[in-house]
C-alpha positions as CSV (number, residue, x, y, z in Angstrom):
1,M,60.0,109.9,166.6
2,A,63.7,109.2,167.3
3,K,65.3,111.2,170.0
4,E,68.3,113.3,168.9
5,P,71.6,112.6,170.8
6,E,72.6,115.2,173.2
7,K,75.4,117.5,172.0
8,P,78.3,117.9,174.3
9,P,78.6,121.3,175.9
10,L,80.9,123.9,174.2
11,T,84.2,124.7,175.7
12,L,85.9,128.1,175.3
13,A,89.4,128.1,174.0
14,D,91.9,130.2,175.8
15,P,92.8,133.1,173.4
16,D,96.3,133.2,174.9
17,S,97.1,129.6,174.2
18,A,98.9,128.6,171.0
19,A,97.3,126.1,168.5
20,I,100.5,124.2,168.4
21,S,102.2,123.2,171.6
22,P,106.0,123.3,171.9
23,P,107.7,119.9,171.5
24,R,109.6,120.3,174.9
25,E,108.7,121.8,178.2
26,L,109.2,125.6,178.4
27,G,109.3,128.0,181.3
28,G,106.9,130.8,182.0
29,A,108.6,133.6,180.0
30,S,109.5,131.4,177.1
31,M,106.0,129.9,177.0
32,A,104.6,133.4,176.8
33,L,107.0,134.2,173.9
34,W,105.9,130.9,172.2
35,N,102.2,131.8,172.5
36,A,102.7,135.4,171.3
37,I,104.6,134.3,168.2
38,Q,102.3,131.4,167.4
39,S,99.2,133.4,167.8
40,E,100.4,136.0,165.3
41,F,102.5,133.9,162.8
42,H,101.2,130.3,163.1
43,I,104.5,128.5,162.6
44,S,103.7,124.9,161.8
45,D,106.7,123.5,159.8
46,V,109.1,121.2,161.6
47,G,112.1,123.4,161.1
48,G,110.3,126.5,162.1
49,I,108.9,124.8,165.3
50,E,112.4,123.7,166.2
51,L,113.9,127.2,165.6
52,L,111.1,128.7,167.7
53,T,111.6,126.1,170.5
54,Q,115.3,126.9,170.6
55,C,114.6,130.6,170.6
56,C,112.1,130.3,173.5
57,A,114.5,128.0,175.5
58,A,117.2,130.7,175.0
59,K,114.7,133.2,176.5
60,D,114.6,131.2,179.7
61,R,118.4,131.1,179.7
62,V,118.8,134.8,179.2
63,D,116.4,135.5,182.0
64,A,118.4,133.3,184.3
65,L,121.6,135.0,183.3
66,A,120.2,138.4,183.8
67,E,118.9,137.4,187.2
68,Q,122.4,136.2,188.3
69,I,124.0,139.4,186.9
70,D,121.5,141.6,188.8
71,A,122.2,139.7,192.0
72,D,126.0,139.9,191.7
73,G,126.2,143.3,190.0
74,E,127.4,144.2,186.5
75,I,130.9,144.9,187.9
76,I,132.6,142.4,190.2
77,R,135.7,142.8,192.3
78,T,138.6,140.5,191.6
79,K,142.2,140.3,192.9
80,T,143.3,142.5,190.0
81,G,140.6,145.0,190.4
82,P,137.0,145.6,189.2
83,K,135.9,143.7,186.0
84,A,132.7,143.3,184.0
85,H,130.7,140.3,185.2
86,P,131.7,137.3,183.1
87,L,128.0,136.4,182.4
88,L,127.5,139.8,180.6
89,R,129.1,138.3,177.5
90,E,126.9,135.2,177.7
91,E,123.8,137.2,178.2
92,L,124.6,139.4,175.1
93,S,125.4,136.3,173.1
94,T,122.1,134.6,174.0
95,R,120.1,137.8,173.3
96,S,121.8,137.9,169.9
97,F,120.9,134.3,169.2
98,I,117.3,135.1,169.9
99,V,117.2,138.1,167.6
100,R,119.0,136.1,164.8
101,T,116.6,133.2,165.2
102,L,113.6,135.5,165.0
103,Q,115.0,137.0,161.8
104,R,115.5,133.5,160.3
105,L,111.9,132.7,161.1
106,G,110.9,135.9,159.2
107,I,109.2,137.4,162.2
108,T,111.1,140.6,162.0
109,D,110.5,141.1,158.3
110,E,107.1,142.8,158.7
111,P,106.8,146.2,157.2
112,I,107.3,149.1,159.6
113,K,104.7,151.3,158.1
114,P,101.6,150.2,156.1
115,M,101.9,150.9,152.4
116,G,99.7,153.8,151.3
117,R,99.4,156.3,148.5
118,P,102.6,157.8,147.3
119,P,103.2,161.4,148.2
120,R,102.0,164.1,145.8
121,G,104.5,164.7,142.9
122,W,106.2,161.4,143.4
123,K,108.0,160.1,140.4
124,G,107.9,156.3,140.6
125,F,110.4,153.9,139.1
126,G,109.8,153.2,135.4
127,R,107.5,156.1,135.0
128,A,107.8,158.1,131.8
129,D,107.0,161.8,132.2
């Protein structure tokens, strides 16, 4: 009787890791965003992967901007008096880019409430009563 070949031991997959790795190196916060989005939405097309990569890289940038603003304060003193930190505008712009990119990916298009039965006495569109 022939001896069966030994099967390799099973390895457990990390549930927090994404099935698809980002095409470029990402930092800690952006990699967490990548994994969270990929675990829920499984983006696999080339355009979607690039949009998500740019979005995640922007997350690292916005974190660095926020850290610098926190260190300097939101209001800085100049020769002409107090002014808003110049990086506030960049931070807001980068956050806006992230939100717009997530919208383009269709991630924000999920329904807020699950669809259920219509309320009692509801007159739907196209109903003849």
